[in-house]
N, C-alpha and C positions, 0 to 999 in steps of 0.2 A: 719634615723630611733631611736627610743629609745626602747631598750631591754626589760625595765620594761612593755611598752605598749603593745607590742608585745606580752610577756608574760601572761600580764593580758586576753589578748583577748583567749589565747589559754587556760588559766585557765577558763575562762567563757562557752567555748564550751565543755570543759571536763566535766565540772558541769553538764551541761544539757544532755551528753551523760548518765553521771550517773545516774541522775535522774529523766528522760526523758523515759518510755518504749517504745514510738515510735521509738526514736533513735536507741533504744538498738536492735528493731526488725530490721531498715535498715541495721545495721551493721553485726548480728549475724545470725538471723532466716530467710531472704530471700534467702543470701548467700547459706546456707544449704540445704535449700528446694529445690533450683535450682540443685545442685549436686544431691541430692537424687532421684530427679524426673528425671533429663535426664540419671542419672546411671540405673535407671531401665530400662528406654526405650532404654538404650545401649543392656541390658539384654536379654531383649525382642525380639529384631530385630535380634541379633546375634543368639539366639536360632534359630529363623526362617530361619537363613541361607541368610539374605536377605542382609548382611553388607559384607564390604570388610576387609582388616585384620587391619586397621588403624581406623575404624569407630569410634570405642570409644574413641580413643586418640582424633583425631579431635573432637569430639562431646563435651569429657569432657572440652578438653584446650580452647575451643570456650565458653563453659559456664565461666571458670574460668577469661579468659579475656573481656568478655563482662560485667562482674561483675565491674571490674576494670573501665570499660568505663563509663556504665551506673553511678554508684555509684559516682566517681569523677565528672561528670558534674553537677548530680543531688545536690549533697551537698554543691556546690558553691552558687548555687542558691538559695536552702534551709537557707543557711547559714544569706543570706539578708532577708530571709522571716522570719526567727525566730525572729530578730529584729523588724521587722514589725508587728509582731504578738504581740509581748511582749512592742509595743510600746516604744522600745528602741534605734531606729534610731538614733532621733534628740538628745538625751542623750549623746550617744556616739562620734557624730561628733560635739556637742557644745563644748567639751572637746578638750585637745590637741592632740588626737587621730587621725592620718591621715587616708585617705584611703588606702593609700599605705601599714600602719602597720596593719591596720584591715584585710586586705588581705592576707598579710602575713603570721599572726596568723592564719587565716581562713584555709590556703594552709597546713601549718603544719598539725595540726588537721585533714585534711581531707586525708592528706599522711598515718598518724596514723592510720586511717579506712581502707585505703584501703590495706596497709600490713596485718593488723590484718584479713581482710577478705580474701585477698590472701593466708596466710598461714594456715586457717582454712578450706578453701574449698579445697585446694590442699591437706592437709593432710586427710581429709574425701576421696576425692578421692581416694587416695593411699589404706587408711585403707580398705574402702569398694569393691573398683573395680581394685584395681591393677594397676591404672592409676598414674605413677609417673612424675610428672612434673617437679621435682626440678633438676632433672639431665640436662634439658633443660632451665631451669631458666636464666642462663647467655647468652647463644643464643640469648632468646627471650627478654632480657632486652633492646635493642634499639627499638624494636617495641612496648614494653609496656610504653616507654618514649614517643613514637611517640603518644599511645592513651591518657596518661596523657595531653599533650598537646593540641591535640584535646579537648579533655574533657573540659579543660582549656576554649579553645576559645568558646566553646558551653554554658559554664558557665557564663562568662562574657555577653555574647548576652543576655541569659535568663534575668539575672538578672538586665542587663540594659532596658530589656524589663520591668520588673516588676517595676522599680524604675519610668519607663515613665508610664506605665498603671496600677500601685499600684497592689493590690493582686487579684484584679479581673481574672488576667491570670496567677494566681500560678499555675494553673495544668500543665504549661510547663516546671516547674520545673522536674515533673516526667516524661513526655512525649514527650519533644523534642526530646530527644537524641534517643529515640525510633524509630522517621521519618527516622532516618539513617540506621536502621537494617535491611531490606529488600535488599538493594542495598549495603550493606558492605561485604557481603560474609560471615557473622558470622557461620552459622552452613552448608554452603555449597559454592563450587567455584564460582566466578561470570560467570564461563564458562555457567553455566545452564539460566543466564539471556539472556533477548533479546538483540540484540546488541547495542540498543540505551542505555540502564541501564548500560551496561556494559561499554561503552563510558563514562556517568556519574561517576560511580563506580571509576573510575581511578582519579578523583577529590576529593575523600574523603580519605583522611588519614587513617581512618578506615580499609578501603578495603584492604588497602597495610599491615596492620600489621596484620589481619585475612589469607589472604592469605599467608605471609610470615611465619606465626605460623603452617599452615597446613604443608607448605613446611619443615621445621625444625624438626616436629615431625616424618616426612616421612623420615626423615635419609637424606635431600637434602641441609642441611647445610645454611649459611645465603645468605641472599639475597640482594644485594647491590641497586638494583633497586627499589624493594619495599622499603626499608629505606628511600633513598634518597629522593624519589619523595613523600613519607608522610613527611619528615621533611621538604621540602622544602613548601610544601603547608599548613603544620603547622604554619610556620613562617609568611606566609601570613594571613591566618585567624585568629591567635592570635594577629599578629598587628591590626589589622581591628576590632574585637572585643574590645579590650582594649580600641581603640581610640574612639569606640561607647559607649563602657560602661563611660569612663573618660569624654566624651561631655556631655552625659545624668545626672551624679551626678553632674557635675559642673551648669546645666542648674536647676537642683532641688534645689539645695543648694543656689543657688545665687536668686533663685525666691522664697525661703522660703517653697517648695514643700515638702520637707522632714518631717514637721509636719503634713503636709495632708495626710501622706500615709497610708493605713489600707487595 
């Protein structure tokens, strides 16, 4: 891989963030709105006396981690959509730039956006609602890693589907990750789910991260079971999604379909 080409991909997407109002909304507006809205909900419910001692921490922690999971998976797919919208996909891959170099540059930009979003939402949660996630950040890192890996697997899957079926299914970039929300136990433990859904949830790395997050914030410490379950599942899902994406991309390039994407 050539660092100059990877740096060029990074510069291209950073330029887009600086000059595209929609991208700034994705990075700043929606994460801030989530924290403000859910934070007010915790205040309201606490005033009604219907919540437990850790309710605020669980809910705001879930909002912060969910934004990491959702944003990272969305931005992988949207990165390819932006090249399709600008009719730039063919130009890039007619150059010496490889698909691996492009993805590496895209990942660096998206990690920067995730870190920025995490810092902003965590700081707002601390200033407005007294929830300090920073002391728990280190114990949470393994589970955040699992969320990022699962997001990456989803992003590759959606990007491959977009390359296969074009931008007609571009809405999947924003909606696909949400399909996992009800059974990932984002805002509630999976014990509230029907038994069948609980069994399905065990095969979602996201569920293990959110369950472990609640355990850590409640003072229960690191959960090896949730980490290793999530990590092994991620290795499987990521390998399958990368193979799927690579196959779709090679077919599209060999058949000259990249020029027809719109």
